[in-house]
C-alpha positions as CSV (number, residue, x, y, z in Angstrom):
1,M,0.0,0.0,0.0
2,S,1.7,3.2,-1.2
3,L,0.0,6.5,-0.3
4,A,1.3,9.9,-1.6
5,R,-1.2,11.6,0.7
6,L,-2.9,9.9,3.7
7,V,-6.3,10.9,4.9
8,S,-7.1,11.3,8.6
9,S,-9.3,8.6,10.1
10,S,-12.1,9.8,12.4
11,P,-12.8,8.0,15.7
12,A,-16.1,6.2,15.7
13,N,-17.3,7.4,19.1
14,N,-16.5,11.1,19.1
15,T,-19.8,12.3,20.5
16,V,-20.0,15.6,22.4
17,P,-18.3,14.6,25.7
18,N,-19.5,14.8,29.2
19,P,-17.0,17.2,31.0
20,S,-17.7,15.6,34.4
21,Q,-15.4,12.8,33.3
22,G,-11.7,13.0,33.5
23,A,-8.8,13.9,31.2
24,S,-5.6,12.1,30.7
25,A,-2.7,11.8,28.3
26,L,-1.4,9.1,26.0
27,Q,1.8,8.7,23.9
28,I,1.7,6.5,20.8
29,E,4.8,5.4,18.9
30,L,4.6,3.7,15.6
31,S,7.9,2.2,14.3
32,T,8.1,0.5,11.0
33,T,10.4,-0.7,8.2
34,S,7.4,-1.9,6.0
35,D,6.4,0.1,2.9
36,W,3.1,0.9,4.7
37,S,1.7,0.7,8.2
38,T,-1.4,1.9,10.0
39,A,-2.5,2.0,13.7
40,T,-6.2,2.9,14.3
41,F,-7.9,3.3,17.6
42,T,-11.5,3.5,18.8
43,G,-12.7,4.5,22.2
44,L,-10.0,7.0,23.0
45,G,-12.5,9.8,23.5
46,K,-12.3,13.4,22.5
47,A,-8.8,14.7,21.6
48,L,-8.2,18.1,23.1
49,V,-4.5,18.9,22.4
50,T,-2.1,16.9,20.3
51,Q,1.5,17.1,18.9
52,Y,3.6,14.7,16.9
53,A,7.2,14.3,15.9
54,I,9.2,12.2,13.4
55,V,11.6,10.5,15.8
56,E,13.5,8.4,13.1
57,G,13.6,8.1,9.4
58,G,12.5,11.5,8.3
59,A,14.6,11.2,5.1
60,A,13.1,7.8,4.0
61,P,12.5,7.7,0.3
62,G,8.9,8.6,-0.8
63,L,7.9,9.2,2.8
64,A,4.2,10.1,3.5
65,Y,2.6,10.2,6.8
66,D,-0.6,11.3,8.5
67,P,-0.4,11.3,12.3
68,T,-3.8,12.1,14.1
69,P,-4.8,11.5,17.7
70,T,-6.6,8.3,16.9
71,A,-5.0,7.0,13.7
72,I,-1.4,7.0,12.4
73,A,-0.6,6.1,8.8
74,V,2.9,5.8,7.2
75,S,4.0,4.9,3.7
76,K,7.4,5.0,1.9
77,A,9.1,3.7,-1.2
78,D,11.4,1.1,0.5
79,Q,11.1,-1.8,3.0
80,T,14.4,-1.2,4.9
81,T,14.5,2.3,6.3
82,R,13.0,2.5,9.8
83,V,10.5,5.3,10.4
84,T,9.3,6.1,13.9
85,I,6.5,8.6,14.5
86,R,5.4,9.8,18.0
87,V,2.0,11.2,18.7
88,Q,1.1,12.7,22.1
89,T,-2.5,13.6,22.9
90,I,-4.6,14.7,25.8
91,F,-8.0,12.9,25.8
92,L,-11.3,13.5,27.5
93,N,-14.0,10.9,28.3
94,M,-12.3,7.7,27.3
95,S,-14.5,4.7,26.8
96,S,-14.2,1.8,29.2
97,Q,-13.0,-0.4,26.3
98,I,-10.5,0.7,23.7
99,T,-9.6,-1.1,20.5
100,L,-6.4,-1.0,18.5
101,S,-5.9,-2.3,15.0
102,V,-2.4,-2.5,13.5
103,N,-1.8,-3.3,9.8
104,K,1.2,-3.3,7.6
105,G,2.6,-4.4,4.2
106,N,3.9,-7.9,3.5
107,A,7.6,-7.1,4.1
108,G,9.4,-5.5,7.1
109,N,8.1,-5.2,10.6
110,T,5.9,-2.7,12.5
111,T,5.4,-2.1,16.2
112,V,3.1,0.2,18.1
113,T,4.1,1.1,21.7
114,L,1.7,2.8,24.1
115,Y,3.0,5.0,26.9
116,R,0.8,5.8,29.9
117,W,0.8,9.2,31.7
118,S,1.2,9.0,35.5
119,G,3.0,10.9,38.1
120,G,3.7,13.7,35.6
121,Q,5.6,11.5,33.1
122,F,5.1,8.9,30.3
123,T,6.1,5.3,31.0
124,A,5.9,2.4,28.5
125,Y,2.8,0.3,28.9
126,K,2.7,-2.3,26.0
127,T,4.0,-3.0,22.5
128,Y,1.8,-4.4,19.8
129,T,2.4,-5.9,16.4
130,K,0.0,-6.6,13.5
131,G,-3.5,-7.6,14.7
132,N,-6.5,-6.4,16.6
133,F,-6.4,-5.7,20.3
134,A,-8.8,-4.8,23.2
135,I,-7.4,-2.6,25.9
136,T,-9.1,-1.6,29.2
137,S,-9.3,2.1,29.7
138,N,-8.3,2.0,33.4
139,E,-5.1,0.2,32.5
140,L,-4.2,2.7,29.7
141,F,-5.2,5.8,31.7
142,P,-4.4,5.2,35.3
143,S,-4.1,8.9,36.1
144,Q,-7.0,11.2,35.3
145,V,-7.8,14.8,36.4
146,P,-11.2,16.6,36.5
147,A,-12.0,18.7,33.5
148,P,-14.5,21.5,34.5
149,L,-16.2,23.3,31.7
150,E,-16.7,27.1,31.4
151,A,-20.1,27.3,29.6
152,L,-20.9,29.8,26.9
153,P,-22.4,33.2,28.0
154,S,-26.2,33.0,27.8
155,D,-26.6,36.1,25.8
156,V,-25.2,34.4,22.6
157,N,-27.3,31.3,23.0
158,K,-29.5,31.1,19.9
159,I,-28.5,34.5,18.7
160,V,-29.2,35.3,15.1
161,L,-26.9,37.8,13.2
162,A,-26.8,39.0,9.6
163,D,-23.7,40.1,7.7
164,M,-24.0,43.7,6.8
165,Y,-22.2,45.8,4.1
166,P,-22.6,49.6,4.7
167,W,-20.4,50.6,1.8
168,F,-22.9,51.7,-0.8
169,H,-22.9,55.4,-1.7
170,S,-24.9,57.7,-3.8
171,P,-24.2,61.3,-5.1
172,Y,-27.8,62.1,-4.0
173,G,-27.1,60.9,-0.4
174,P,-25.1,62.2,2.5
175,S,-21.8,60.7,1.3
176,G,-22.0,62.7,-2.0
177,Y,-20.3,60.2,-4.2
178,S,-21.3,57.0,-6.0
179,D,-20.0,53.5,-6.3
180,W,-23.0,52.1,-8.1
181,S,-22.0,51.0,-11.5
182,N,-25.5,51.3,-12.8
183,S,-28.4,53.2,-11.3
184,T,-31.1,51.2,-13.1
185,D,-34.1,50.2,-10.9
186,G,-37.5,48.7,-11.3
187,N,-37.3,45.0,-12.4
188,A,-34.2,45.5,-14.3
189,T,-30.8,44.4,-13.0
190,S,-27.6,46.4,-13.0
191,A,-24.0,45.5,-13.9
192,S,-23.0,45.4,-10.2
193,C,-26.2,44.1,-8.5
194,P,-28.1,41.2,-9.9
195,Y,-31.0,41.8,-7.5
196,W,-32.0,45.5,-7.3
197,P,-32.9,46.7,-3.8
198,I,-36.3,48.2,-3.2
199,F,-34.5,51.2,-1.8
200,G,-33.0,52.0,-5.2
201,A,-29.4,53.1,-5.5
202,Y,-29.2,54.1,-1.8
203,D,-26.5,55.7,0.4
204,S,-25.3,53.7,3.4
205,W,-24.7,56.9,5.3
206,D,-28.4,57.8,5.1
207,L,-29.7,57.4,8.7
208,G,-33.2,56.9,7.4
209,L,-32.0,53.9,5.4
210,T,-30.2,52.6,8.4
211,D,-33.3,52.9,10.6
212,A,-35.4,51.2,7.9
213,Q,-32.9,48.3,7.6
214,I,-32.9,47.7,11.3
215,L,-36.7,47.8,11.5
216,L,-36.9,45.3,8.7
217,A,-34.3,43.0,10.4
218,K,-36.0,43.2,13.8
219,Q,-39.4,42.3,12.2
220,A,-37.6,39.2,10.8
221,G,-36.3,38.2,14.3
222,I,-32.7,39.1,13.6
223,D,-30.8,40.3,16.7
224,G,-28.0,42.2,15.2
225,F,-25.8,43.0,12.2
226,L,-22.2,41.9,11.7
227,C,-20.8,44.9,9.9
228,S,-18.0,44.4,7.4
229,W,-15.2,46.5,8.9
230,D,-11.5,47.3,8.9
231,D,-9.8,50.5,10.0
232,S,-10.3,52.6,7.0
233,S,-12.0,56.0,7.0
234,G,-15.0,54.9,4.9
235,M,-15.8,51.8,6.9
236,T,-15.3,53.5,10.3
237,G,-17.6,56.3,9.2
238,S,-20.3,53.8,8.2
239,L,-19.9,51.9,11.5
240,D,-20.2,55.1,13.5
241,R,-23.6,55.8,12.0
242,L,-24.8,52.2,12.2
243,M,-23.8,51.9,15.9
244,T,-25.5,55.2,16.8
245,E,-28.8,54.3,15.1
246,A,-28.8,50.7,16.4
247,A,-28.4,52.0,20.0
248,S,-31.6,54.0,19.6
249,L,-33.6,51.1,18.2
250,G,-32.5,48.3,20.7
251,F,-30.4,46.4,18.1
252,K,-26.9,44.9,18.3
253,I,-23.9,45.6,16.1
254,G,-20.7,43.6,15.9
255,I,-18.1,43.3,13.2
256,Y,-17.0,40.8,10.6
257,Y,-13.4,41.8,10.6
258,E,-11.8,42.0,7.2
259,D,-8.4,40.7,8.0
260,N,-7.9,39.0,4.6
261,R,-6.5,41.9,2.6
262,T,-3.9,42.7,0.1
263,P,-1.1,43.3,1.1
264,A,-1.6,40.7,3.9
265,M,-2.0,41.9,7.4
266,N,0.5,40.8,10.0
267,A,-0.3,39.9,13.6
268,T,0.7,43.3,15.0
269,Q,-1.5,45.2,12.5
270,I,-4.5,43.0,13.3
271,E,-4.0,43.4,17.0
272,N,-3.8,47.2,16.8
273,E,-7.0,47.4,14.7
274,L,-9.0,45.2,17.1
275,I,-7.9,47.2,20.1
276,Y,-9.0,50.4,18.2
277,Y,-12.3,48.8,17.4
278,V,-13.0,47.9,21.0
279,N,-11.9,51.2,22.5
280,R,-13.9,53.2,19.9
281,Y,-17.3,51.4,20.3
282,S,-17.4,49.4,23.5
283,G,-19.3,52.3,25.3
284,S,-22.3,52.0,22.9
285,P,-25.4,50.1,24.1
286,A,-25.5,48.5,20.7
287,F,-22.0,47.0,21.0
288,L,-22.3,43.2,20.6
289,T,-20.8,41.3,23.5
290,A,-20.9,37.8,24.9
291,G,-20.9,37.9,28.7
292,G,-19.5,41.4,28.5
293,R,-16.7,40.3,26.1
294,P,-16.6,42.0,22.7
295,V,-17.7,39.7,19.9
296,I,-15.5,39.7,16.8
297,F,-16.1,37.4,13.7
298,C,-12.8,37.1,11.8
299,Y,-13.1,36.7,8.0
300,V,-11.0,33.9,6.5
301,S,-9.3,33.5,9.8
302,A,-7.1,30.6,8.6
303,G,-4.9,33.2,6.9
304,L,-2.9,33.3,10.1
305,T,-1.6,30.3,12.0
306,P,-3.1,29.3,15.3
307,A,0.1,30.6,17.0
308,Q,-0.2,33.9,15.3
309,W,-3.8,34.3,16.3
310,Q,-2.8,33.4,19.9
311,T,-0.3,36.3,19.8
312,V,-3.0,38.6,18.4
313,R,-5.5,37.5,21.1
314,A,-3.0,37.9,23.9
315,G,-2.1,41.4,22.8
316,V,-5.7,42.5,22.5
317,E,-6.7,41.1,25.8
318,A,-3.8,42.7,27.5
319,S,-5.2,46.0,26.4
320,V,-9.0,45.7,26.6
321,G,-9.7,42.5,28.6
322,R,-11.2,39.2,27.4
323,I,-12.7,39.1,23.9
324,F,-14.9,36.6,22.1
325,L,-13.4,35.5,18.7
326,V,-15.3,33.5,16.1
327,L,-13.3,31.6,13.5
328,D,-14.5,31.8,9.8
329,C,-13.3,28.7,8.0
330,G,-15.0,26.6,5.4
331,S,-13.3,23.4,6.5
332,Y,-12.4,21.4,9.6
333,H,-9.7,23.1,11.7
334,P,-9.6,21.7,15.2
335,E,-6.2,23.2,15.8
336,F,-7.8,26.7,16.1
337,A,-10.1,25.6,18.9
338,P,-7.9,26.7,21.8
339,V,-7.6,30.2,20.3
340,F,-11.1,31.0,19.2
341,D,-14.4,30.9,21.0
342,G,-16.5,29.7,18.1
343,Y,-16.6,28.3,14.6
344,G,-18.6,29.5,11.6
345,E,-18.4,29.7,7.8
346,Y,-19.1,32.8,5.7
347,L,-21.2,31.1,3.0
348,G,-23.8,28.5,3.6
349,D,-24.9,27.9,0.0
350,D,-23.7,24.3,-0.1
351,V,-26.1,22.7,2.4
352,S,-24.5,19.2,2.3
353,N,-21.0,20.6,3.0
354,S,-22.5,22.7,5.8
355,L,-24.0,19.7,7.4
356,Y,-20.6,17.9,7.3
357,L,-18.9,20.9,8.9
358,Y,-21.6,21.2,11.6
359,N,-21.0,17.6,12.5
360,Q,-17.2,18.0,12.5
361,W,-17.3,21.1,14.6
362,T,-19.8,19.8,17.2
363,T,-17.8,16.5,17.4
364,Y,-14.3,17.8,17.5
365,C,-14.4,21.5,18.3
366,S,-17.3,22.0,20.8
367,M,-14.8,22.5,23.7
368,S,-11.1,22.9,24.2
369,A,-8.3,23.7,26.6
370,S,-6.9,27.2,26.8
371,D,-3.5,26.5,25.3
372,L,-2.3,25.3,21.9
373,D,0.8,23.8,23.3
374,F,0.7,20.2,24.4
375,N,3.5,20.5,27.0
376,S,1.9,23.6,28.6
377,T,-1.5,21.9,28.8
378,L,0.1,18.8,30.4
379,A,1.9,21.1,32.9
380,E,-1.5,22.6,33.8
381,M,-2.9,19.2,34.5
382,Q,0.1,18.3,36.6
383,N,0.4,21.6,38.5
384,T,-3.3,22.3,39.2
385,G,-4.7,18.8,39.3
386,Q,-7.3,19.7,36.7
387,L,-7.8,20.8,33.1
388,Q,-10.0,23.8,32.5
389,L,-12.1,23.5,29.4
390,Y,-14.1,26.1,27.5
391,Q,-17.3,25.5,25.5
392,K,-17.3,26.8,21.9
393,L,-20.1,28.5,20.0
394,I,-20.9,26.6,16.8
395,V,-22.5,29.0,14.3
396,G,-24.6,27.8,11.4
397,T,-24.9,29.9,8.2
398,A,-28.0,30.4,6.1
399,T,-27.4,31.8,2.6
400,P,-30.3,32.2,0.1
401,G,-28.1,31.7,-3.0
402,L,-25.2,33.2,-4.8
403,N,-25.2,35.4,-8.0
404,K,-21.9,37.1,-8.5
405,P,-21.6,38.7,-12.0
406,S,-17.9,39.7,-11.5
407,T,-16.8,36.1,-11.3
408,G,-19.8,34.2,-12.9
409,E,-20.4,32.2,-9.7
410,F,-24.0,31.2,-9.4
411,V,-26.0,29.1,-6.9
412,D,-29.8,29.1,-7.7
413,R,-32.1,30.3,-5.0
414,N,-34.7,27.8,-6.3
415,S,-37.6,30.1,-5.4
416,G,-36.4,30.3,-1.8
417,T,-36.1,26.6,-1.1
418,L,-32.3,26.7,-0.8
419,Y,-32.6,29.2,2.0
420,Q,-35.2,27.1,3.8
421,R,-32.9,24.0,3.5
422,A,-30.0,26.0,5.0
423,W,-32.1,26.9,8.0
424,Q,-33.3,23.3,8.4
425,A,-29.7,22.1,8.5
426,I,-29.0,24.6,11.3
427,G,-32.0,23.4,13.3
428,N,-31.3,19.7,12.7
429,S,-27.7,20.1,13.9
430,S,-28.7,21.7,17.2
431,L,-26.3,24.6,16.8
432,G,-25.8,27.4,19.3
433,A,-26.2,30.4,17.0
434,A,-27.1,31.3,13.4
435,M,-25.6,33.8,10.9
436,I,-27.2,35.0,7.7
437,T,-25.1,35.7,4.7
438,S,-26.1,38.2,3.9
439,W,-28.3,41.2,4.7
440,D,-27.1,43.2,1.8
441,E,-24.1,41.9,-0.1
442,L,-25.7,43.1,-3.3
443,R,-22.8,42.5,-5.6
444,E,-22.8,38.8,-4.8
445,G,-26.5,38.3,-4.8
446,T,-26.6,36.8,-1.3
447,N,-28.9,39.4,0.1
448,I,-32.1,38.8,2.1
449,Q,-32.8,42.5,2.2
450,P,-35.9,42.9,0.0
451,D,-35.3,43.4,-3.7
452,T,-37.4,43.9,-6.8
453,T,-36.8,40.2,-7.9
454,N,-37.3,38.2,-4.8
455,G,-39.4,40.7,-2.8
456,F,-39.9,40.1,0.9
457,R,-39.7,36.3,0.5
458,E,-36.5,35.7,2.3
459,L,-37.4,38.0,5.2
460,T,-40.7,36.1,5.6
461,T,-38.8,32.8,5.7
462,T,-36.3,34.3,8.1
463,R,-39.0,35.3,10.6
464,A,-40.5,31.8,10.5
465,Q,-37.2,30.0,10.7
466,V,-35.8,32.2,13.5
467,A,-38.9,31.6,15.6
468,A,-38.4,27.8,15.2
469,F,-34.7,28.0,15.9
470,K,-35.2,30.0,19.1
471,G,-38.4,28.3,20.1
472,V,-40.2,31.7,20.6
473,T,-42.8,33.9,19.0
474,I,-41.3,37.0,17.4
475,P,-43.3,40.1,18.3
476,Q,-45.2,41.7,15.4
477,L,-44.8,45.4,14.8
478,V,-48.3,46.6,15.3
479,G,-50.0,49.1,12.9
480,T,-50.2,50.0,9.2
481,P,-48.7,52.9,7.3
482,V,-51.1,55.1,5.3
483,L,-49.6,57.5,2.8
484,Q,-51.1,60.8,1.5
485,Y,-49.6,63.4,-0.8
486,T,-49.8,67.1,-1.5
487,T,-48.1,69.1,-4.2
488,S,-47.0,72.7,-4.7
489,A,-45.1,74.6,-7.4
490,V,-43.2,77.8,-8.1
491,D,-41.2,78.6,-11.2
492,N,-38.6,75.9,-11.9
493,Q,-39.5,73.9,-8.8
494,L,-42.1,71.2,-7.9
495,K,-42.5,69.9,-4.4
496,I,-44.4,66.7,-3.5
497,S,-45.0,66.1,0.2
498,I,-45.7,62.5,1.3
499,K,-47.2,62.1,4.8
500,N,-47.6,58.9,6.7
501,T,-50.9,59.3,8.6
502,G,-51.0,55.6,9.6
503,S,-49.8,53.9,12.8
504,A,-46.6,52.2,11.6
505,P,-43.5,53.2,9.6
506,A,-43.3,53.1,5.8
507,V,-40.0,52.0,4.2
508,A,-38.6,52.2,0.7
509,V,-41.1,54.8,-0.5
510,R,-40.8,55.2,-4.3
511,V,-42.2,58.3,-5.8
512,E,-42.6,58.3,-9.6
513,T,-43.6,61.6,-11.2
514,D,-44.4,62.1,-14.9
515,L,-44.8,65.7,-16.2
516,G,-44.5,64.7,-19.8
517,A,-41.4,64.3,-21.9
518,T,-40.8,68.0,-22.5
519,I,-40.8,69.0,-18.9
520,N,-39.1,65.8,-17.7
521,A,-36.2,66.5,-20.0
522,K,-35.6,69.9,-18.2
523,V,-34.9,68.4,-14.8
524,V,-31.7,69.9,-13.4
525,S,-31.7,68.1,-10.0
526,S,-34.0,66.4,-7.6
527,S,-33.9,64.9,-4.1
528,P,-33.9,62.5,-2.5
529,Y,-32.2,59.9,-4.7
530,L,-33.1,61.0,-8.3
531,T,-33.3,58.4,-11.0
532,K,-34.4,59.7,-14.5
533,Y,-36.3,57.6,-17.0
534,S,-39.2,58.8,-19.2
535,S,-40.5,59.8,-15.8
536,I,-38.7,61.0,-12.6
537,V,-38.2,58.6,-9.7
538,N,-37.2,59.5,-6.2
539,Y,-36.7,57.3,-3.1
540,I,-37.5,58.1,0.5
541,M,-35.9,55.5,2.8
542,L,-38.3,55.8,5.7
543,I,-41.3,57.8,6.8
544,Q,-42.3,57.3,10.4
545,Q,-45.9,57.4,11.4
546,G,-47.1,61.0,11.7
547,Q,-44.2,62.4,9.8
548,S,-43.8,63.8,6.3
549,A,-41.0,63.7,3.7
550,K,-40.6,65.9,0.6
551,V,-39.5,65.3,-2.9
552,T,-38.1,68.4,-4.6
553,I,-37.7,68.6,-8.4
554,N,-35.7,71.5,-9.9
555,F,-36.1,72.5,-13.5
556,S,-34.6,74.9,-15.9
557,G,-36.9,77.3,-17.8
558,V,-40.2,75.8,-16.6
559,P,-42.9,78.3,-15.3
560,K,-45.2,77.0,-12.6
561,S,-48.1,77.4,-15.0
562,S,-46.7,74.6,-17.2
563,M,-46.5,72.0,-14.4
564,L,-49.2,69.6,-14.9
565,I,-48.5,66.2,-13.3
566,N,-49.6,63.6,-15.8
567,S,-49.3,60.8,-13.3
568,L,-48.0,60.3,-9.8
569,A,-47.3,56.8,-8.4
570,V,-46.2,56.3,-4.8
571,K,-45.4,52.9,-3.4
572,G,-43.9,52.0,0.0
573,Y,-44.0,49.0,2.3
574,A,-44.8,48.1,5.9
575,V,-42.0,46.3,7.5
576,D,-43.8,43.0,7.0
577,G,-43.8,43.5,3.2
578,T,-47.4,44.8,2.8
579,A,-47.4,47.3,0.0
580,V,-48.9,50.8,0.4
581,T,-49.7,52.7,-2.8
582,I,-51.1,56.0,-4.1
583,T,-51.8,56.6,-7.8
584,A,-53.2,59.9,-9.2
585,S,-53.2,61.7,-12.6
586,N,-53.8,65.1,-14.1
587,I,-52.7,67.0,-11.0
588,T,-52.3,70.8,-11.2
589,P,-50.0,71.8,-8.4
590,P,-51.1,74.9,-6.6
591,P,-48.6,77.7,-5.9
592,A,-46.0,76.7,-3.3
593,G,-46.7,77.5,0.3
594,K,-44.4,80.4,0.3
595,S,-46.2,82.1,-2.5
596,N,-49.6,81.4,-0.9
597,V,-48.4,83.0,2.3
598,G,-47.3,86.1,0.3
599,V,-50.8,86.5,-1.4
600,I,-52.6,86.1,1.9
601,V,-50.4,88.7,3.6
602,G,-51.0,91.1,0.7
603,L,-54.8,90.6,1.0
604,I,-54.7,91.2,4.7
605,I,-52.9,94.4,4.3
606,A,-55.3,95.6,1.6
607,V,-58.3,94.8,3.8
608,I,-56.8,96.7,6.7
609,V,-56.1,99.8,4.6
610,I,-59.6,99.7,3.1
611,G,-61.1,99.3,6.5
612,L,-59.2,102.2,7.9
613,A,-60.3,104.4,5.0
614,V,-64.0,103.5,5.4
615,Y,-63.8,104.1,9.1
616,W,-62.3,107.5,8.6
617,L,-65.0,108.5,6.1
618,L,-67.8,107.3,8.3
619,S,-66.3,109.1,11.2
620,R,-66.3,112.4,9.3
621,R,-70.0,111.9,8.4
622,R,-71.1,111.4,12.0
623,K,-69.2,114.4,13.4
624,P,-71.3,117.6,13.8
625,P,-70.1,120.8,12.2
626,A,-68.1,123.2,14.2
627,P,-70.0,126.2,15.5
628,T,-69.5,129.6,13.7
629,A,-68.9,132.9,15.3
630,G,-71.9,134.0,17.2
631,S,-73.6,130.7,16.9
632,T,-74.8,128.9,20.1
633,G,-74.7,125.6,18.5
634,P,-77.4,123.1,18.5
635,T,-80.2,123.3,21.0
636,A,-81.8,120.5,22.9
């Protein structure tokens, strides 16, 4: 048997362990001259920390090896060179009966020697050759120590977070610049966004938009956003606004830290950025924490080694106290467990792969010791008489689909069934938390934020699935928005006021105004969020109940007498997706309020002047004539 690459074997009984049982250590040495050899165990329990070394024969021709805590495999190109591999592991919850199976090629010899840990050292127990063997656990692990478990903070249990990308800007919004490659809306798609948002080409700095997004997310049962962030001015400005608005709405904000950059970040740079993040935002009521510890999801975390992340973590915690780090990795990486507090994957569009990962993580990574180093962990057991363990948060990911024009990547949403399957996988795996990818990654088509193609479908699914995942009823936002309009005009300007007279907010209010091709062509500017077609389209992100918002359209060379609105179409939404509409035609806007006020004031002054004149004339008629010389005046 010649293997160029050997695959790890998984222990058959690696269920989630009971931490009330003990921990102990085992050293395994496989020594062989055969062209291939394997040693496979069952019943050893959960491997917590492991290390291996090539003791002999590292230069053997064609050498390939795969040493894991419960299976060792070796192959080489000859049958004479001796290769010896040593694997040392700390195990938890060993079965009462352990089996060992040793196999080898036809030539050469192979031995497997087991070393027990007792009295702070390893001593040889037995040596085995080819065959199958049963071993009693008490004989192999005579010295065991208690392994108390620090449970996860309760405030992250069943938490649901959505990845959020506040980096979209519009020249018609507060940022004043645009990164939309195409401002088409309606049912059309753009070059950058395959699914066009119901908010149009919006600006992430618009606080009305932020409030609307948070209200929609809360209605769907989402607890908070994970904001894509690194320490650049644009991202920090967006996060400032997001954190402020979330605090006023009882919503949580954490970060999905963008550590995977070009050029690559080193450990010191990452450490400094994370310290800055915690210091800048930890005072906000919206700041996402787990038991008071800042929660930080790290994108493509495997870009650094576990040792490098341990250095980062130590430096951050020395400055700001304990933190809560979640690893983003799309594969099985148990070596990161001592450094991170949780496991997750960014994309959950391959449900079968996600189920595999959930099983791997819950089996192998649901708890760990605090140190990566085997010898340090062994010393903790020896010096303290116990091994402190830490429970890990396993985060499932729900992704509705993938549609990324820039790369051609596409995973069909299948009319929403893919998203439902992703949530079912999370529920069936009994995971501790859920993440949605994404709220609004529009350029990759993973958004659940409502769009003109998929509508509110994914938000409706989210609400139902979150309720099932948490085992709760999600409160319904009570009330209904009701929209009304008024218009007014002066030369070169038309104003349309939209008032929400209902009992609930209206979001993504789209105002389409058609004044005819001749007048439409003379539009100079308009706010908010102008989009020009054969008609004029403006977007209002949010109108709270009892409040009004104005659309202002500025023209060149258009007298107010020419402004006949051929048609007006207003459409907004309640946060549950119920559409609220107004349609009207052949509207003649009255003079603007300012002009009306001027006319009224003029009329009032004229009336006063006329009144005074009349009074004066009447007064003169009633006044008796003055007596003349010698006259006695009137008599009684």
